[in-house]
C-alpha positions in Angstrom: 141.4 -8.7 -18.1 139.1 -6.0 -20.3 137.2 -4.0 -18.6 133.7 -5.2 -20.1 132.2 -2.1 -19.2 134.2 0.4 -20.0 132.7 3.0 -23.0 136.1 3.2 -24.1 136.4 2.0 -27.8 139.5 3.6 -28.5 142.5 5.2 -27.2 145.7 7.1 -29.5 148.6 8.3 -28.7 150.1 11.2 -30.8 153.6 9.8 -30.8 154.9 13.2 -32.6 153.6 15.1 -29.6 154.4 12.2 -26.5 157.3 13.6 -24.5 157.6 10.9 -22.1 156.8 12.4 -19.2 154.9 9.4 -18.0 152.2 10.6 -16.1 149.5 8.2 -17.9 152.0 5.3 -17.0 151.9 6.6 -12.9 147.8 7.0 -13.4 146.9 4.1 -15.4 149.7 1.9 -15.3 147.0 -0.8 -16.9 146.5 0.9 -20.0 149.8 3.1 -20.7 153.4 1.7 -20.8 156.4 3.7 -22.3 158.2 1.6 -25.5 161.8 1.5 -26.2 161.9 5.1 -27.1 160.5 6.2 -24.4 157.0 7.5 -25.6 153.5 6.2 -24.2 151.9 3.7 -25.9 148.6 2.1 -25.0 148.5 -1.8 -23.7 146.0 -3.9 -25.2 144.3 -5.2 -22.0 143.3 -2.5 -19.9 142.6 -3.1 -16.3 141.9 0.5 -15.1 138.6 2.1 -15.1 137.5 4.7 -17.6 137.5 7.4 -15.0 141.5 6.4 -14.7 142.1 6.6 -18.5 140.3 9.6 -18.5 142.2 11.0 -15.6 145.4 10.2 -16.7 145.0 11.4 -19.9 144.0 14.9 -18.4 147.3 14.5 -16.7 149.7 14.3 -20.4 151.4 17.9 -20.3 151.2 17.9 -24.3 147.4 16.7 -24.8 149.1 13.5 -26.6 146.5 11.2 -25.5 142.9 10.9 -27.4 140.0 9.5 -26.3 137.2 7.9 -28.3 133.9 6.4 -27.2 132.7 3.3 -29.0 130.8 5.2 -31.6 133.7 6.9 -32.2 133.1 10.1 -30.6 135.7 12.0 -28.9 135.4 12.0 -25.3 139.3 13.7 -24.5 140.0 16.5 -25.0 136.6 17.8 -26.1 
């Protein structure tokens, strides 16, 4: 089920930067998973809160996750 109160409009994972460390998957398993190449991808049906998703992005050791609000403004990283 999608978080209807979410202020997040878009989540992008930079596949060139992603090293598959997977703290994002550990912290927000309803939002992130690893694909067949061992890189993080976003799951369409988000079950995590905005705070959990941002914490997951902050945990990325290579800053491969960009989060935007519904107006397209970058939320993380700033």
